[in-house]
N, C-alpha and C positions, 0 to 999 in steps of 0.2 A: 653510312656504315664504313668502318675502317677496312680497307682491303688487306687481306692476309696472304702471305706466301704459302704455297702448297708444298714447299720443300720438305716440311717436317710432319705433315698431317698424317702420313701413313706409317710413321715409325712407332715402335713399341712405346707404350706409355712410360713417361719419365720415371714414375715411382717404381715400376717393375724393373726398369734398367738400374735404378739406384739400389734396389734390393739385391741385384746380382753382382754388385761391386766386389772387387778383390778385397779380401780381408786377411790374407796370409802372405807373408813375404815369399815363402816357398812357391805358392801358386802364381804370384806375379812374376817371379824370376823364371819359372818354367814356361810361362806364356811368352816371355821375351827371349827364350832360348839362352838363358843365363843361369841355369840351375846350379852351375859350379860355383857361383858366388854366394850361395846360401850358407849361413853360419847359424848355429843354434842361438847365439846371443842376439841375433836379429829378432828372434821371437821374444826374447826378454825385453828388448827395447819396444817391441810392438805391444807387449803386455802393459807397459807403463803408459804408452800413448798409441792407441790402436792404429793399424794401417787401414786405410780405406781409399780405393782408387776405382773410378768407373772404368768400364771396358772401353768406352769412347776415348777417354784420356790415355789409357794404356796403349790403345791402337795408334796413337800419335807418336809413340816412342819407337825408336829404331831397334829392331830385334838384333840381339847379339852385341849391342853396344853398352858396355858398363858405364860409360861416361855420358850417356844420353842426358841432356839437361832437364828433361821432364822427369825422368826416372830419379835423378839425384834429389829432386824436390820432395819425393814421397817415400823413398825406400828407407826403412829404419836402419840405423847405423849403430854399431857397437859404441861409437864415440858418444852417443847420447847418454850412456850410462856413467860417463865420467863427470866428476864435479868440477865446474869452472868457477872460481871464487868471485869473479866479476859479473857472473850471470845469476839471475834470480827467477823465481816463479811468477813474479808480477812486475816486470820491468817498466810497464807504462802507468802504474799506479791506479789500476782499475779498482782495487779494494777500497781505498779511501774515497773514491769517487762515487760509490754506490749511494743512490738516493731513493731506494725502494726496490721491490722485486723487479729485476730485469731492467732497471734504469740506472744509467751513469750520467753524472753531470760534471764535465770538465771545462767546457768552453762557454763563453757568454753567448746567449741567444740560441743555444743548441742543446738538445738532450739526445742521448744515445740509448736506444732500446735493444737489449740483448734478447731478441725474439725467440731464439732457440739455441740449444747447444749442438744441434746436428749440422753436419757438413756433408757434401758429396765427395770431398777428397780431404784427406788429412795431411796438410803440408807440414813437413818436419820442423820448419822454422816458425810455426804458428805462435804468436805472442800470447795466445789464450790457451795454450795446450795444457796449462795447469789450472785454468779458471774453475771455480767451484759452481758449476752450472746448477746442480741439484739444490744447492743452498740458496740460490738467488733466482729461482725460476718464477716467471710471471704466470698468472692464471690465464692460460690460452683459451679458456672456454668463452670468456667475454672480454678479456683484456681490461677489465674495470680498474684493476690496481695500477696498470700503466697509465691509462687515460687520466685517472684521478691525480696521479703524481704530476703529470704535465699540465693539468687544468689549473693548478693553483699558482702558476707562475706566468703572468701575462707578458713577461719579457722574452719568452721563448717564441721564435719565429720558425724554427726548423726542427723536425724530428728525423733522426737518423736510425734506420733499422740495420742492426748488425747481428753478430752471433759468435760462434756458429755461423750459419748462413741463413738469412731470413727466407730465401727462396727454397729452402728445404721444407718449408711449410706448404701444406696444400693450399690451393687458391681460396678455399672457403675460410680457412683459418686466417690467411693473410688479409682477405677482404674484411673480416671482422675488425682486425687491428687498424687497417687503413681507414675504414669508415669511422671508427671511434676517434681517431686522431683528427679526421676532417671535421668532426663536430666542434672542435676547439677553435673558437673564432680567431685567436691570436696566432695560430699556426698558419704559415703561408707555404712552406716547402716541405717536401718529403724526399729524403735521400735514402737509397738502399745500397748497402755495400755487399757485393756478392761475387763469388767465384764460380757459382754454379753454371751459368751459361757457358763459361769457358771449358768446363770439364764435362758438361752434359747439355749441349745447346737445345735439346728437345724439351727442356724445362720451359722454354718460352713458347707457350701455346696461345691460342685465341683467348682463353679465359684470363690469363695473366695480362695480356696486352689491354684488354677491355677494362680490367680492374684498374690498372695504372692510368690509362687514358681517361677514364671516367671520373677520377677523383677531383675534388675541388682543389686539392693541393698540387702545386707545381712539382713534378716528379723528376728526379735525377737518379740514374742508375750508374753506380760506380763499379766497374768491373775490376777484376784482379787477374791480369795476364802479365807474366814475367818474361816470356821468351817468344820470339816470332813464330815458332812452331805451333804455339797455342792459338794463333790467329788464322783460322781456317775459313774456307768457303762455306762450310756448314754453320759456323758461328755467324758469318756475315748474313746468311739467309735468315737465321733466327732473329738477329737484331733488327733487320730491315723494318718489320712491322712496328717496332717500338719507335724507331726514328720517324716513321710516317705519322705516328700517333702523337708526336711532339715531346717524347721523353728525351731528356738530355742524357747523352752517353759519354762517360768519362772513364779513365783507367788509372788505377794506382798499382805500382809495382814495388817489389822489394829488391834491393841490390844484394845479389847472392854470389858468393865466391864460386868460380868454375861453372856458373850457370848463365849469368848475364853481365859479368863485370868487364866486358869488352866493348869497344866503341862500335864495331860492326854489328854486334847483337843489339845494342841499344838503339842505334839509328834504324835498323831494319824493323824493330818492334814498333816504334812510333810511326814510321811510314806505313806499315801494314795496318795498324790500328786506324790511322787517318783514312786509309782507303775504304774502310768499312764504316766510317762515320763516327769513330770514337776518338775523342781528344785526350791528350795526356793531362794528368792532374798532379799526382805525387810520385816521386821516386824515393822510397823510404830507405834510410840506413837501417840495418838490421836492429830490431829490438832484442836486447840481450836476455832472452828467455832461456832458462836452464834446458839443456839438451840441444841447443842450436848453434853452438860455438863454431862448428865446422863451416858454417855459411858466412862468417864475418869477413867483410872487406874493410881494410883499414880506412880511416878518415882521409889520409893523404891520397890513397889510391882513388877513393870516391871523388874527392875534389878535383884531382887531375883528370879523371875520366869525364867529369861533368864539364870541365872547361873545353875538352875536345868535343863533347856533344854540342856545346854552345856554338862552336865554330862550324859544325856540320849541319845543324838543324835550324830551320826558321824558328822564330820565337814561339809561334803557336804550336810547334811540335816539341817544345822543350818542357818536360815536367819540372816541378819544383823539387829540388833535392832537399829533403828534410829529415829530421830525427824527432822522436817524441821523448820528452823527459817527464817523468812523473811529477805532477804538481805544477807544470808550466801552464801558462794561460793560452797557449796555442802550439801548433807544430812549429818547430824552430828550423830556420835555414841552416844547412850544415856549413 
């Protein structure tokens, strides 16, 4: 039997916590003692792309600080309503890559499953903020359409669960999908892209650990943490059972202006992640999705920062600085 940490066993169930998330810019700002920042057009931006923030994540923000790097990631901005000609609703080419309900095919040997459109937090730079989830929703009752789509291609060796956030699914729904994928003999690996443990560590419970540890597929969990403040002792305690169960833990971050575009922030992020058993994977240049222009870091600054990171960090703590271009056969080094 896998030993589990008791650190999270007495906390309120994660789904109830998720249901209590902040949904209003005014409510979030009042909680953070920043009510004076509220503007009616924030609500207009939130109507176009809803605000959602867990109380756990909000409590990591510094009250009274309008420049808090976690707040800047989630607070709707009037600037989102402005049109930027070089930005689009599908900067990564998800539309042309659709290969069936909930399935994207971009790279050789891998298929990406958009398991759900739900997330625990709505990051304002999300490259799928305009994705038509309702039009491309898989049948989550038995996942047969997803499994059948992947069954016909024996060259596939890895299934990647994405979203939304696949860990927004209940364990029972996730179990059905993982079991269906595990029945395909050509699949060897399962990768899950998730931000949920970072914004609600209570999501990682006994059931989820057993589900991932018990699968025939070799499992990798790719977290999404952008700032060292997001790497907490609570997150460490939640991830420990997954590490003991043999799940590989990686992190991918997005390079964001005024949030993590400094050397000290980047180095601290990867050192703190390594301390809790998470290795760096990708540092993404911003996908140019409509509404996210305020987060853009120039390529020149990104490259200069990365060279400084290379001097400061050992090779195993250096993520790959990449960008995604629609139609490309892989992520591209910047």
